[in-house]
C-alpha positions in Angstrom: 0.3 -0.1 0.1 1.2 3.4 -1.0 0.4 5.9 1.7 0.5 8.6 -1.1 -2.6 7.0 -2.9 -4.6 6.8 0.1 -7.3 9.0 2.0 -6.5 9.2 5.7 -9.5 8.9 7.9 -9.1 10.1 11.5 -11.7 7.4 13.7 -11.2 8.9 17.3 -13.0 12.1 18.7 -11.5 14.8 19.9 -10.9 15.1 23.5 -12.1 18.4 25.4 -9.9 18.9 28.9 -13.2 19.8 31.3 -16.0 18.7 29.0 -15.5 14.8 29.2 -17.4 12.3 30.9 -13.9 10.7 32.4 -11.4 13.1 34.3 -9.1 15.1 31.9 -7.4 18.4 32.8 -4.0 19.6 31.2 -2.0 22.7 32.6 -0.1 24.2 30.5 3.6 25.9 32.0 6.5 27.4 31.1 9.6 25.1 30.6 11.6 27.2 33.4 8.8 26.9 35.9 8.8 23.3 35.1 12.5 22.7 34.9 14.5 25.3 36.7 17.1 26.6 35.5 16.3 25.8 31.7 16.9 28.8 29.0 13.6 30.5 27.7 13.5 33.8 26.4 10.8 36.1 28.8 9.4 36.5 26.0 9.2 33.4 24.4 6.0 30.7 24.4 8.1 27.9 25.4 5.6 25.4 27.5 5.4 22.1 28.6 2.0 20.1 30.2 0.8 18.2 32.6 -2.1 16.4 31.7 -4.1 14.2 34.8 -6.7 11.7 33.0 -8.6 8.6 33.4 -7.4 6.0 31.3 -10.9 5.9 29.2 -11.1 8.7 28.5 -12.3 9.4 24.7 -11.8 6.9 22.3 -9.5 4.2 24.2 -8.1 0.9 23.6 -8.6 -1.8 26.3 -5.8 -4.2 26.9 -6.3 -7.5 28.6 -4.9 -6.7 31.6 -7.9 -4.2 31.9 -9.8 -7.7 33.0 -7.1 -9.8 33.3 -4.5 -9.8 36.2 -2.1 -11.7 33.6 -3.3 -10.4 30.9 -1.1 -8.2 28.4 -0.7 -4.4 29.3 -0.8 -1.5 26.6 3.1 -1.8 26.5 2.8 -5.8 25.5 -0.3 -5.4 23.2 1.4 -6.9 20.0 1.6 -4.7 16.4 0.1 -6.8 14.6 -3.3 -6.6 16.9 -3.5 -3.0 16.4 -2.2 -2.4 13.0 -3.3 -4.0 9.7 -6.3 -5.0 8.1 -9.5 -3.9 8.8 -13.1 -4.4 7.8 -15.9 -2.5 8.7 -19.8 -4.2 9.7 -22.7 -2.1 9.7 -25.2 -2.5 12.7 -26.9 0.9 12.7 -30.5 -0.6 12.2 -30.0 -1.7 15.9 -32.0 0.1 18.7 -30.6 0.8 22.0 -30.8 -2.6 24.3 -31.2 -4.5 21.1 -28.4 -7.7 21.1 -26.2 -8.1 18.3 -25.9 -11.9 17.8 -24.2 -14.7 16.5 -26.3 -15.5 13.5 -26.3 -11.4 12.7 -22.5 -11.1 12.6 -22.1 -14.5 10.2 -24.7 -12.7 8.3 -23.0 -9.5 7.9 -19.7 -10.5 8.6 -18.9 -12.3 5.5 -15.8 -10.2 4.5 -14.2 -11.1 8.1 -10.9 -12.6 7.5 -8.2 -14.2 10.1 -6.5 -11.9 11.6 -8.3 -8.6 10.9 -9.4 -5.7 13.2 -13.0 -5.2 12.9 -15.1 -2.4 13.5 -18.7 -2.4 14.2 -20.9 0.9 13.5 -23.8 1.2 15.6 -24.4 5.1 14.8 -24.0 5.8 18.4 -20.7 8.1 17.9 -23.3 11.3 18.0 -24.3 10.5 21.3 -20.7 11.0 22.7 -20.2 14.0 25.3 -23.8 13.7 26.1 -26.2 12.0 28.6 -26.9 9.6 26.2 -23.5 8.5 25.9 -23.9 4.8 27.1 -27.2 3.9 25.2 -26.2 1.3 22.8 -26.9 -1.8 21.6 -24.9 -5.0 23.1 -22.9 -8.0 21.9 -23.9 -11.6 23.0 -21.6 -13.7 24.3 -22.1 -15.8 21.3 -21.3 -13.1 18.9 -18.0 -12.3 20.8 -17.4 -16.4 20.2 -18.0 -16.3 16.4 -15.4 -13.1 16.3 -12.8 -15.3 18.5 -13.1 -18.4 16.3 -12.1 -16.4 12.8 -9.8 -15.2 14.8 -10.0 -11.5 14.6 -6.8 -9.2 15.6 -9.0 -6.3 17.3 -12.6 -5.3 18.0 -13.2 -1.7 18.1 -17.3 0.0 18.3 -18.5 3.7 17.6 -20.5 3.1 21.3 -19.3 3.1 25.2 -18.7 -0.3 25.3 -19.8 -4.1 23.8 -21.7 -5.4 27.4 -25.3 -5.2 27.8 -25.8 -2.2 30.4 -25.6 -2.9 34.3 -24.5 -7.1 34.2 -22.1 -7.7 37.4 -19.9 -10.0 35.0 -18.3 -8.6 31.7 -18.7 -11.9 29.7 -17.5 -10.4 26.5 -14.8 -8.3 27.5 -13.5 -11.5 29.5 -13.9 -14.1 26.1 -11.8 -11.5 24.1 -9.0 -10.8 26.6 -8.7 -14.6 27.5 -7.8 -14.9 23.7 -5.2 -12.0 23.7 -8.2 -9.1 21.6 -7.8 -5.8 22.7 -10.9 -3.7 22.3 -11.6 -0.2 21.3 -14.6 1.8 22.4 -16.1 5.2 21.2 -14.8 5.2 17.8 -15.9 8.1 15.8 -16.5 9.1 12.5 -17.3 5.7 10.6 -19.6 7.1 8.7 -16.8 8.5 6.6 -15.5 5.3 5.6 -18.0 4.1 2.3 -16.2 1.1 2.0 -15.6 -2.2 3.9 -12.2 -3.0 4.1 -9.1 -0.7 5.1 -6.0 -0.3 6.7 -5.9 0.8 10.3 -3.2 1.9 12.7 -4.3 2.3 16.7 -1.4 1.4 19.1 -1.6 2.4 22.7 0.7 4.0 24.4 3.9 2.0 25.7 3.0 2.1 29.1 3.8 -0.4 31.8 1.4 -1.4 33.6 -1.6 0.6 32.1 -4.4 -1.4 31.7 -6.3 1.2 29.1 -5.3 4.2 27.3 -7.3 7.2 24.5 -5.7 6.2 21.1 -5.9 8.2 17.6 -7.4 5.4 15.6 -6.4 6.5 11.4 -7.8 4.5 8.7 -6.2 4.6 5.1 -8.3 3.9 2.5 -6.9 3.7 -1.0 -8.1 6.6 -3.7 -10.7 5.7 -5.7 -12.3 3.1 -3.0 -14.5 5.8 -1.5 -13.6 7.9 2.1 
């Protein structure tokens, strides 16, 4: 793939400090305030930032360590799981609280190949940063098991999660993570993709002991294939 022949599409929400559901603050300070003795001309805008945030703010990737004590953390997620061929499956017809089943995935996900990154469009990304941000359909455990058997590299959705709301155990997370499959929540702009297949990069921060982190998800679509 020649990147010069691709449309580049951002699939992440922009983050607004102080406006997110999960904590995010950014404090900008002059370099010499943070590093005493560091040279800075008095009138120079030369800053560094202190950032405080929750790991699940915005479009974020959850590593197996999120649910498994011995699972891979963000520093250990293999690149082949977060950079590669991706496929889009549409479930925008699903209402809030409706299940996405294995039979439906099999019927609509015929283009899914082993090793694919799978993105599911529910049409709920417009609810981000609103009181309805957690209104969504959900995946049944059998649906996730169907994806695991492919096997897929990574699963992502344009809503706040894949589980049925208010269930005490996250059975879908557990099944994904036990199979080393990371999860991306709160994808954005999937409607900009007018193709089923594309190339995607969604690499997490390489921080040891971190179970999730916000990421920038970038799709590459060959010109002439629509984006």
